[in-house]
Each structure stands twice: as C-alpha cells, then as structure tokens.
C-alpha positions in Angstrom: -2.4 -21.8 -3.3 -0.4 -22.9 -7.4 2.6 -21.5 -7.5 0.9 -20.1 -10.9 -1.8 -18.2 -8.8 -0.8 -14.6 -9.2 0.6 -12.4 -6.0 0.9 -9.2 -4.7 3.1 -7.8 -2.7 1.9 -5.9 0.3 4.4 -4.4 2.6 8.0 -5.1 3.6 9.5 -5.8 7.4 11.2 -3.3 7.8 12.4 -3.4 12.0 11.1 -5.1 14.9 8.9 -3.3 17.8 9.4 -3.5 21.8 11.1 -7.2 22.9 7.2 -8.9 22.4 7.7 -9.6 18.6 5.8 -6.8 17.4 7.1 -5.8 14.3 7.2 -2.7 11.6 6.0 -2.6 8.5 5.9 -0.4 5.5 2.9 -0.7 3.9 2.4 -0.6 0.1 -1.8 -0.5 0.7 -3.1 2.3 0.2 -4.7 2.6 3.4 -1.7 2.0 5.3 -4.0 -0.4 8.5 -4.9 -2.5 5.5 -2.3 -4.1 5.3 -3.2 -6.6 7.9 -7.1 -7.3 5.8 -6.4 -9.4 3.0 -5.8 -12.5 5.6 -2.8 -14.7 6.3 -0.2 -12.3 5.1 3.2 -14.6 3.0 6.6 -14.9 2.7 8.4 -13.7 -1.1 8.8 -17.7 -1.8 5.6 -18.2 0.0 7.8 -20.7 2.3 6.4 -18.8 5.6 2.5 -17.5 6.4 1.5 -16.0 9.1 -1.4 -14.6 10.1 -1.4 -10.4 10.7 -3.3 -8.3 13.6 -2.5 -4.2 13.3 -1.9 -2.9 16.5 -0.9 0.4 15.5 1.2 3.6 13.6 4.5 4.3 14.5 6.5 7.4 12.9 5.0 6.4 8.8 4.6 2.8 9.7 2.5 -0.5 10.6 3.0 -2.0 14.0 1.5 -5.8 13.5 1.7 -9.5 15.5 3.0 -12.2 13.4 0.9 -15.1 15.2 3.9 -17.6 15.8 6.4 -14.5 16.3 6.6 -14.4 20.6 10.4 -11.9 20.4 13.0 -9.4 19.7 15.1 -11.9 18.1 12.1 -13.7 15.9 11.4 -10.2 14.6 14.3 -9.2 14.0 14.9 -12.1 12.1 12.1 -11.1 9.1 13.5 -7.3 8.8 13.6 -7.2 5.1 10.6 -9.8 4.3 8.2 -9.1 1.8 5.0 -10.2 2.7 2.1 -11.2 -0.2 -1.3 -12.1 -0.2 -2.9 -14.3 -3.3 -4.1 -11.5 -5.7 -7.8 -12.8 -5.4 -8.0 -11.9 -2.3 -7.6 -8.0 -3.2 -10.7 -6.0 -4.5 -10.6 -4.7 -7.9 -8.8 -1.8 -8.5 -11.2 1.2 -9.3 -11.3 2.7 -13.1 -8.1 4.4 -13.9 -6.5 2.7 -11.2 -4.6 -0.4 -11.2 -2.0 -2.6 -9.6 1.2 -2.8 -10.2 1.9 -6.0 -10.1 -1.0 -5.9 -12.7 0.9 -4.0 -15.3 4.6 -5.7 -15.0 4.3 -7.9 -18.5 2.1 -5.8 -20.0 3.3 -4.9 -24.3 4.4 -2.0 -24.6 3.1 -0.2 -27.8 3.6 3.5 -29.0 0.6 5.7 -30.5 2.6 5.0 -34.0 2.4 1.7 -33.4 5.8 1.2 -32.3 6.5 -1.6 -30.0 9.0 -1.2 -27.4 9.0 -3.9 -25.1 6.8 -5.0 -22.4 6.8 -3.2 -18.6 9.5 -4.6 -16.8 8.7 -2.9 -13.4 6.4 -0.2 -12.0 8.9 2.4 -9.7 8.0 5.6 -7.5 10.7 7.8 -6.5 8.5 10.1 -4.8 7.1 12.1 -8.1 4.8 10.0 -9.1 4.4 6.6 -11.0 7.2 5.8 -13.3 6.5 2.1 -15.8 10.3 0.4 -16.3 10.5 -0.9 -20.6 12.5 -2.4 -22.2 12.9 -5.6 -24.4 15.6 -7.1 -22.7 17.8 -6.4 -25.5 18.6 -3.1 -25.1 18.3 -0.3 -22.3 15.6 -0.1 -20.2 13.5 3.5 -20.1 11.0 5.1 -18.1 8.0 6.4 -18.2 6.0 9.0 -16.6 2.3 6.9 -15.8 0.6 10.0 -16.2 -1.8 11.4 -18.8 0.5 12.4 -20.7 3.1 9.7 -21.8 0.0 6.9 -21.2 -3.1 6.9 -23.8 -4.3 3.9 -23.1 -3.9 0.8 -20.8 -6.1 -1.8 -22.2 -6.2 -4.6 -19.7 -7.6 -7.1 -21.7 -5.8 -6.3 -24.7 -2.4 -7.0 -23.1 -1.6 -3.6 -24.0 -0.6 0.1 -22.7 -0.7 2.6 -25.9 2.4 5.8 -24.8 2.5 8.6 -26.3 6.1 9.1 -28.1 6.6 11.8 -25.9 9.8 14.3 -27.3 12.8 12.3 -26.0 11.1 9.9 -24.5 11.9 6.7 -26.7 15.4 8.7 -28.9 17.7 11.5 -27.9 15.4 13.9 -28.2 18.0 16.4 -30.1 15.2 17.2 -33.1 12.1 18.4 -30.5 11.5 21.9 -30.6 12.4 24.1 -27.7 10.2 24.2 -25.1 8.6 21.0 -26.6 9.2 18.8 -23.6 7.9 20.8 -20.6 4.4 18.7 -20.7 3.2 18.5 -17.4 3.4 14.9 -15.8 0.5 14.7 -13.5 -1.4 11.0 -12.0 -2.8 8.9 -15.0 -6.3 8.8 -14.7 
C-alpha cells in the first residue's frame, strides 16, 4: 500500500484479556464486531500488521486474537495501538453518512459565502458528531454535525456548507434572546 493511500482507524487496543494473548478493542465501527471484517489491520505507522479474529465481546469492547500475539505480555504491549485498514476495503457509506476521515480536510464555507477554513477533526463526546473547523491562523470552532448547522456536504466539491447559527462563528452578543435554542439533530 502506498503511503498516500488513505486509511481508516477501525478501533484501538485498550488492554489484554486472559493469558493467551487476546486483546480488548474499543471498536469505532457501526457494529463493534465488524472491526475484524475488513482484512488485516495495521498499526498507525504501518510497521505492524495483524490478522484479527474476533472471539467475543465483553464490557463494551470486542475481544480478539491477533496473529502473532501469543501471550499476555505481548498483548499488554499493544495497549493504545490504533488499528487501521485501507479506505478502499470499506463499503461506501449510506446516503447522508460519512466516514470521519473523509470529512477531514474539506473546506468549510458559510451559506453566506464566507470561508471559515477546513475540517481539522471530527469528535464525538457523547452528544453527537462535531466537526472542528479552523484556518491554522486563529482559534478553532466546534460545529455540530447536525441538520441545523450543516446545510450541505459536497464531497465531490470538497466543501461543507454551514448555516451561520447565532454564536457559532461570532460572540453571539447581537443575537435575539432565545434564538440560540436550535435543536441539534443528527445530520442526514
């Protein structure tokens, strides 16, 4: 795989399970067990690759065997390792859904035409996806990835059009009282 081929992080090893080398993985896939469905996984630096076999689920994580990892010490040494696959191995997302990695780097333009930078990262702190927008010159802005804030995602054009909600890209001082009560819903 060439270094320029995009990769997607499917999960992260959070610890060892048992004494035979099984690992516990926090899966980032829609169905947790799918972390092992797309072929061999690689470390972030692509220097290590493993065949991953899911053996079960426990306490909100996937339990799996990685080929070549045979004992608890080896499994514990992998704690914190992010697991990647080439983007081409994944199915296309459903309409209105996006892989986080596909959003990073898209230009962000307000529906008024004002450029605001690009998507630096996508976060989810428990209340839904949020895109972090910045221009590299000033502070970043967190924009809810919701139908209230996101007017359009144009993947072909490489741009996300954002509705300038009150207080989102300004200090909100001129906003009418109650105008900031826009419902946050999942985009799509």
